[in-house]
C-alpha positions as CSV (number, residue, x, y, z in Angstrom):
1,M,95.6,84.1,94.1
2,S,98.6,82.2,95.5
3,P,99.9,79.0,93.9
4,Y,100.2,77.4,97.3
5,A,99.3,73.8,98.1
6,A,96.3,72.5,96.1
7,G,94.7,71.0,99.2
8,A,94.8,74.3,101.1
9,R,93.4,76.1,98.1
10,L,90.6,73.6,97.7
11,A,89.6,73.9,101.3
12,A,89.6,77.7,101.1
13,T,87.5,77.5,97.9
14,L,84.9,75.3,99.5
15,L,84.7,77.7,102.4
16,L,84.2,80.7,100.1
17,L,81.5,78.9,98.1
18,A,79.6,78.0,101.2
19,P,77.0,80.5,102.6
20,L,78.2,82.5,105.7
21,G,75.5,80.8,107.7
22,G,74.4,82.7,110.8
23,A,77.2,85.3,110.6
24,P,75.7,88.6,111.7
25,R,75.4,91.4,109.2
26,A,77.9,94.0,110.4
27,E,76.9,97.6,111.0
28,A,78.7,100.5,109.3
29,G,81.7,100.2,111.6
30,G,81.9,96.4,111.6
31,R,82.3,94.1,114.6
32,A,85.3,94.0,116.9
33,A,87.9,91.3,116.4
34,D,90.3,90.1,119.0
35,V,93.7,89.9,117.2
36,A,96.8,88.3,118.7
37,V,100.1,90.0,117.8
38,Q,103.5,88.5,117.8
39,P,106.3,91.1,116.9
40,A,108.9,89.9,114.4
41,R,112.4,89.8,115.8
42,G,113.7,91.1,112.5
43,F,113.3,90.7,108.8
44,D,116.3,88.5,108.1
45,R,115.9,85.4,110.3
46,A,119.6,84.7,110.1
47,A,120.5,88.3,111.0
48,P,117.5,89.8,112.9
49,E,119.6,92.9,113.8
50,A,119.9,93.9,110.1
51,T,117.7,96.7,108.9
52,R,118.8,97.6,105.4
53,F,117.6,95.5,102.5
54,G,118.2,96.9,99.0
55,A,116.4,100.3,98.9
56,L,114.3,99.4,102.0
57,D,114.9,100.0,105.7
58,F,113.0,97.6,107.9
59,R,110.7,99.3,110.4
60,G,109.0,96.4,112.1
61,G,106.7,93.5,111.5
62,L,103.8,91.6,113.1
63,V,102.5,88.1,112.9
64,L,98.7,88.4,113.3
65,S,96.2,85.7,114.2
66,A,92.6,85.6,115.4
67,R,90.1,82.9,116.4
68,D,87.6,84.2,113.8
69,S,86.7,82.4,110.6
70,D,86.6,85.8,108.7
71,F,90.2,86.8,109.7
72,G,92.7,86.0,107.0
73,G,93.2,85.9,103.3
74,W,94.2,89.6,103.2
75,S,95.0,90.5,99.6
76,G,94.4,94.2,99.4
77,L,95.8,96.9,101.7
78,W,95.5,100.7,102.2
79,R,96.9,103.2,104.6
80,S,95.7,106.8,105.1
81,A,98.0,109.6,103.9
82,D,99.2,110.0,107.5
83,G,99.4,106.3,108.2
84,R,96.9,106.5,111.1
85,R,94.3,104.2,109.5
86,L,94.6,100.8,107.9
87,V,92.1,99.1,105.7
88,A,92.4,95.6,104.2
89,I,90.2,93.4,102.2
90,S,90.3,89.6,102.1
91,D,89.9,87.0,99.4
92,K,86.4,86.2,100.6
93,G,85.2,89.8,100.7
94,T,85.8,90.9,104.3
95,W,86.9,94.4,105.2
96,M,89.3,94.9,108.1
97,T,89.8,98.3,109.6
98,A,92.4,99.1,112.3
99,T,94.6,101.7,113.9
100,P,98.3,100.8,113.8
101,R,100.2,101.2,117.0
102,Y,103.9,102.1,117.4
103,D,106.5,101.8,120.0
104,G,109.8,103.7,119.5
105,G,108.9,104.3,115.9
106,R,108.4,100.6,115.1
107,L,105.2,98.9,114.3
108,A,104.0,97.3,117.5
109,G,100.3,96.3,117.1
110,L,96.9,97.0,115.7
111,D,94.1,98.6,117.8
112,E,90.4,98.9,117.2
113,V,90.4,96.0,114.7
114,K,87.0,95.5,113.1
115,L,85.7,93.2,110.5
116,A,82.7,93.6,108.1
117,P,81.5,92.1,104.9
118,A,82.0,94.0,101.7
119,L,78.6,94.5,100.1
120,S,77.4,94.2,96.5
121,G,75.3,96.7,94.8
122,T,72.2,95.0,96.2
123,G,73.5,95.0,99.8
124,E,74.4,91.3,99.7
125,P,77.8,90.3,101.2
126,L,80.2,89.7,98.3
127,G,81.2,86.4,100.0
128,E,77.7,85.1,99.3
129,T,77.9,86.0,95.6
130,T,80.2,84.9,92.7
131,A,82.3,88.0,93.2
132,Y,84.1,86.7,96.2
133,D,87.8,86.6,95.2
134,T,88.5,90.2,96.0
135,E,92.2,91.0,95.6
136,G,93.4,94.6,95.2
137,L,92.4,97.7,97.1
138,A,93.0,101.4,96.6
139,I,91.2,104.3,98.3
140,V,91.5,107.8,96.9
141,D,89.4,110.9,97.9
142,G,86.9,108.7,99.8
143,T,86.4,106.2,96.9
144,A,87.6,102.6,97.4
145,Y,88.4,100.5,94.3
146,V,88.6,96.8,94.6
147,S,89.8,94.3,91.9
148,I,88.2,90.9,91.7
149,E,89.6,87.7,90.3
150,R,87.4,84.9,88.8
151,T,84.7,87.4,87.7
152,H,87.3,89.9,86.3
153,E,85.6,92.9,87.8
154,V,86.5,96.2,89.5
155,L,84.1,97.7,92.0
156,R,84.0,101.1,93.6
157,F,82.7,101.9,97.0
158,A,81.7,105.3,98.6
159,F,84.0,104.4,101.5
160,G,84.6,107.9,102.8
161,R,80.8,108.4,103.1
162,D,79.5,105.0,104.1
163,G,82.6,103.1,105.5
164,T,82.2,99.4,105.4
165,A,78.5,99.7,104.8
166,A,79.2,101.1,101.3
167,R,77.8,99.1,98.3
168,G,79.9,98.2,95.4
169,E,79.3,99.8,92.0
170,T,80.8,98.3,88.8
171,V,83.7,100.0,87.0
172,S,83.8,99.2,83.3
173,V,86.7,96.9,82.3
174,P,87.8,96.1,78.7
175,P,86.4,92.9,77.1
176,A,90.0,91.5,77.0
177,A,90.1,91.6,80.8
178,K,87.0,89.4,81.0
179,R,88.9,86.7,79.1
180,L,91.6,86.3,81.6
181,R,92.1,83.0,83.5
182,S,89.8,82.9,86.5
183,N,92.5,82.5,89.2
184,S,95.2,84.7,87.6
185,S,93.3,87.9,86.7
186,L,92.9,91.4,88.2
187,E,95.2,91.2,91.1
188,A,96.7,94.7,91.5
189,I,94.9,98.1,91.5
190,G,95.9,101.7,92.1
191,V,95.0,105.3,91.3
192,A,97.7,107.5,89.7
193,P,98.6,110.6,91.8
194,P,98.3,114.2,90.7
195,A,102.0,114.3,89.6
196,S,101.5,111.4,87.2
197,P,101.0,111.9,83.5
198,I,97.8,109.9,83.9
199,A,96.7,111.7,87.1
200,G,93.5,110.2,88.6
201,A,93.4,107.2,86.4
202,V,92.5,103.8,87.8
203,V,95.1,101.2,86.9
204,T,94.8,97.4,87.3
205,I,97.2,94.6,86.4
206,A,96.7,90.9,86.0
207,E,98.7,88.5,88.2
208,Q,99.7,86.7,85.0
209,S,97.9,86.5,81.6
210,D,100.1,84.9,79.0
211,G,102.1,82.1,80.5
212,D,105.7,83.2,81.2
213,G,105.3,86.2,78.9
214,P,104.4,89.8,79.9
215,T,101.2,90.2,81.8
216,R,98.4,92.5,80.8
217,G,97.4,95.7,82.6
218,W,94.9,98.5,81.9
219,I,94.4,102.2,82.5
220,L,90.7,101.9,83.1
221,T,89.7,105.6,83.3
222,G,90.6,109.0,81.9
223,P,91.7,110.2,78.5
224,A,94.8,108.0,78.5
225,A,92.8,104.7,79.0
226,G,94.1,101.6,77.3
227,E,96.0,98.4,77.6
228,F,99.7,98.0,78.5
229,R,102.0,95.0,79.3
230,V,104.3,94.4,82.3
231,A,107.4,92.4,81.8
232,R,107.8,89.3,84.0
233,H,111.1,87.9,85.1
234,D,112.2,84.7,86.7
235,G,108.6,83.4,87.1
236,F,107.5,86.1,89.5
237,D,103.8,87.1,89.4
238,I,102.3,90.6,90.1
239,T,100.4,90.7,93.4
240,D,99.9,94.5,94.0
241,L,100.9,98.0,93.0
242,A,101.2,101.4,94.6
243,F,102.1,104.8,93.2
244,L,104.8,107.0,94.7
245,P,103.9,110.7,94.9
246,G,105.9,111.6,91.9
247,G,104.0,109.1,89.8
248,D,106.4,106.1,89.7
249,M,104.7,102.8,90.2
250,L,105.9,100.2,92.7
251,L,105.1,96.5,91.8
252,L,104.9,93.9,94.5
253,E,105.7,90.4,93.1
254,R,105.7,86.8,94.4
255,F,107.3,83.6,93.4
256,Y,106.5,80.1,94.8
257,T,107.4,76.5,94.2
258,R,107.5,73.7,96.7
259,A,111.2,73.3,96.1
260,T,112.2,77.0,96.7
261,G,109.4,78.2,99.0
262,V,108.0,81.7,98.7
263,K,109.9,84.7,97.4
264,L,109.1,88.4,97.4
265,R,110.3,91.1,95.0
266,L,109.7,94.9,94.7
267,R,110.1,96.6,91.4
268,R,109.9,100.3,90.3
269,V,108.4,101.6,87.0
270,A,109.0,105.1,85.9
271,A,105.9,107.4,85.8
272,A,106.5,108.3,82.1
273,D,106.4,104.6,81.1
274,V,102.9,104.0,82.5
275,K,100.9,104.5,79.3
276,A,98.8,102.6,76.9
277,G,100.7,100.4,74.4
278,A,103.8,100.3,76.6
279,L,105.8,97.4,77.9
280,L,106.5,98.3,81.6
281,D,109.7,97.3,83.3
282,G,112.0,98.7,85.9
283,P,114.8,98.1,88.4
284,V,114.4,95.8,91.4
285,L,114.4,97.6,94.8
286,A,114.5,94.6,97.1
287,T,114.1,90.8,97.1
288,A,113.5,88.3,99.9
289,D,113.2,84.5,100.1
290,K,112.1,81.9,102.7
291,G,115.0,82.9,104.9
292,F,113.2,86.1,105.6
293,E,110.1,86.9,107.6
294,I,107.7,86.6,104.7
295,D,104.8,84.5,103.6
296,N,102.5,85.0,100.6
297,M,102.9,88.7,100.4
298,E,100.0,90.2,98.4
299,G,99.0,93.6,99.7
300,L,101.0,96.8,99.3
301,A,100.3,100.3,100.6
302,L,102.2,103.6,100.9
303,H,102.0,106.6,103.2
304,R,104.2,109.5,104.4
305,T,105.3,110.2,107.9
306,P,105.3,113.8,109.4
307,S,109.0,113.9,108.8
308,G,108.6,113.1,105.1
309,E,109.6,109.5,105.1
310,T,107.9,107.2,102.6
311,I,106.6,104.1,104.3
312,L,105.6,100.9,102.6
313,T,103.3,98.4,104.3
314,I,103.0,94.8,103.0
315,I,100.5,92.2,104.2
316,S,100.4,88.5,103.4
317,D,97.4,86.4,102.3
318,D,97.4,83.2,104.4
319,N,94.8,81.5,102.1
320,F,92.9,80.6,105.4
321,S,95.5,77.8,105.8
322,S,96.9,76.7,109.1
323,E,100.2,76.2,107.3
324,Q,100.6,79.9,106.5
325,R,100.6,83.1,108.4
326,T,99.3,86.6,108.3
327,I,102.3,88.9,108.3
328,L,102.3,92.7,108.3
329,L,105.6,94.4,107.5
330,E,106.7,98.0,107.4
331,F,109.7,99.5,105.5
332,A,111.0,103.0,104.8
333,L,112.1,103.7,101.3
334,S,115.6,105.1,101.1
335,D,115.8,108.8,100.3
336,G,117.0,108.2,96.7
337,A,114.1,105.7,96.0
338,A,111.3,107.7,97.7
339,R,110.9,110.4,95.1
């Protein structure tokens, strides 16, 4: 959950608490959404022709908007292994599915955009329950995992079988996770790849848990299950995670104050360090501030191109505020950082 302006947060909260009224219940594929796209001129506003930023090569960006009350608040993001499909989930429990479109190798638009409510185990839209602050998303082998703030939950969905009509099933979380602060809890989620020492384990990390100190994370499943900590630096909060094929973990981080505006940071943690009892830390791959084409960047996904490039996709959560934007960015990891 972003620390953005209190007024915008309050308005969004009131919207989330309200029933969705006469909104139609979406079918398995969802309902079509008309999304306007404005391509970003570049990543660095002062030097739009620049493409290299730390370990990242900029591959295009889009500013997305729609005249639809369910469009926005995108906090969790997933790309299929080949990058041809995109799935996102919003703060208020809405799925977005889409097909990314490219022009000359650069991200140019989204086709076949559809929206649908994520469903509870009883078939009720999550936005009409207390479990509405859906944050992180990972999909592996047809199962989608979603982390939820406020209620400190993780749900799994048979997404490969049922698509957006899948119903959420509870994944057990430790009692300590249930004691996190309501708006700073289970923000990031991922599933460790086969090359990881904890292959197949579901991993989740709190946005922040102990003031300025390290934040808590958990390996939720598998024989190596247990709690770890993630070092925090310079006031940045964890907003998402993604695993590289070799098992290293990428952490997406955000910082915001009214004085400085929003900042983004991407950090890398070695695969061998992701274990119960550890304090996780690692080198910074890239940073950006308000001089760059960013907003409240919360969702991180990874896929490989046919040529073997590792592509990172990052999406912003606009908090359903007219003062913020939905931005979708793509970067290629440099060869040395992609392993």
